[in-house]
C-alpha positions, 0 to 999 in steps of 0.5 A, spaced: 500 500 500 502 507 498 503 510 505 499 517 504 494 516 499 491 509 501 492 506 494 493 498 495 498 495 492 493 492 487 493 499 484 486 500 486 483 506 489 478 505 495 472 509 495 472 515 500 464 515 500 464 512 507 466 517 512 465 518 520 458 519 520 457 512 516 454 515 510 453 510 504 457 505 507 455 500 502 459 503 496 465 502 499 471 498 495 471 491 497 479 492 497 479 496 503 473 493 507 470 497 512 465 496 518 460 501 521 460 501 528 454 503 533 458 510 535 457 512 527 465 511 526 468 507 520 473 502 522 477 498 517 481 491 517 487 489 512 484 485 507 491 482 505 494 480 512 499 476 509 503 481 506 505 483 513 510 479 517 505 479 523 501 475 518 495 475 524 491 480 527 493 482 534 486 485 536 485 491 539 485 488 546 492 486 546 496 489 551 500 495 549 507 492 551 506 486 546 504 491 541 510 495 542 514 488 541 511 486 535 512 493 532 519 493 533 519 486 530 515 488 524 519 494 522 525 490 523 523 484 519 521 488 513 526 493 513 529 497 509 522 497 506 517 503 510 511 501 513 506 507 514 502 508 520 495 507 517 498 500 515 501 498 522 494 501 525 490 495 520 495 490 522 494 491 530 487 494 529 488 500 533 488 507 530 494 511 526 494 516 532 495 510 537 501 507 532 504 514 532 504 514 540 507 507 540 513 509 535 514 515 539 514 511 546 519 506 542 524 512 539 524 515 546 526 508 549 532 508 544 529 504 539 532 506 532 526 508 528 526 513 523 520 516 519 520 519 512 514 523 510 511 524 503 507 519 499 512 513 499 514 515 507 513 511 513 517 508 518 523 503 518 528 501 523 536 500 522 537 493 522 544 493 524 542 497 531 537 491 533 537 484 535 532 479 533 529 475 538 534 472 543 532 465 547 536 465 553 535 458 557 533 459 565 540 456 566 543 461 562 539 467 565 541 464 572 549 464 570 549 471 568 545 473 574 550 469 579 556 472 575 553 479 576 552 477 584 559 474 585 562 481 582 558 485 586 561 492 585 565 493 579 565 497 572 559 498 568 555 495 574 549 498 572 549 496 565 550 489 567 544 489 572 540 493 566 542 487 561 539 482 566 533 485 566 532 485 559 534 478 558 529 476 563 523 481 560 525 478 553 524 471 556 517 467 556 513 467 562 514 459 563 522 460 562 522 466 567 518 462 572 523 456 571 529 461 572 527 464 578 525 457 581 533 455 579 535 462 582 532 460 589 536 454 589 543 458 588 546 461 594 552 466 594 556 466 601 559 472 603 562 475 610 556 478 615 561 484 616 563 485 609 568 490 608 565 497 605 566 497 597 566 503 593 562 503 586 566 505 580 563 512 578 560 512 572 564 518 570 570 514 570 566 509 565 564 515 561 571 516 559 573 509 558 568 508 553 569 515 550 576 515 549 577 522 553 582 524 558 580 524 565 581 529 570 582 526 577 583 529 584 586 523 587 588 521 594 595 517 595 597 512 600 601 517 604 595 522 604 597 527 599 592 530 595 593 531 587 590 533 581 591 529 575 590 529 568 589 521 566 589 518 559 584 512 562 586 505 559 583 499 562 580 497 568 583 492 573 581 488 578 586 487 584 586 484 591 584 490 594 579 493 589 578 496 582 584 500 579 584 505 573 590 504 569 592 509 565 597 515 563 598 520 568 600 527 564 603 530 570 608 524 571 608 523 564 608 515 566 603 510 567 600 509 573 595 505 577 589 509 581 585 505 586 578 507 585 576 508 592 581 514 592 579 518 587 576 524 590 573 527 584 573 526 577 571 529 571 571 528 563 575 533 559 573 534 552 580 532 550 581 525 546 586 520 549 590 517 544 590 510 543 595 506 548 595 498 548 595 495 555 602 493 555 604 500 555 601 501 562 601 494 565 603 494 572 609 490 575 605 485 578 609 478 578 604 474 582 598 476 578 596 474 571 592 479 567 586 476 563 581 480 559 573 478 559 571 473 554 565 475 549 
């Protein structure tokens, strides 16, 4: 179907004689079947649902969460082709305005949906920035939760917890129930009087991700407070907690900074030059560094 004029893919123009006051509903083109509601409004259904990836109608009584998920999958499957709000409204048996509100909500949530205006316009999604449905088993979901629970505090902790929530949200209800039952049979033992841990400040995470020089106010082991410009290279987990390893521009040398001793931090607008871990690796002969496997 074209997206602005209502012309069907079979090249026929539906009659415009049916209006919201219900006049002359019998003259409507059979290629776009309409139904007259008791309140006088005219609704219509998609006469060729097999043209859509969704194939079947979801119905107007399906909850919004299911419809939002189905919208993303529909747009992803047909990309780079466009789907107009009118076409999507026909598929899910809601109004075009409802579809537009749903698309707006998805865009605000970060889904890469783009809209083009005009006769050939519509909505599409960037397939390279989206994922097909992922089927995690209950054991896989619990394994991730256990790994996160053992780390407790570390870099990107918030992102890790968000990832687990997304995984659980994408699982089927039976698998969620099974995963929670399995998680209930796992226990992580830790000292009752566990030492206080300091979370990795998000500003340091941002500097690592963006590759920017980080300004820090650092309290060293002797109690001296100094200001440094640091080119962050890696996070490193050591026996005493997390460290930021980087190139200190004040000392013009590689340095390790204990995260819990960083009093203040700020991301600057200066791009940090790329450095390999071997350039800044600390001397720790009794420890071996390893990279997380993805």
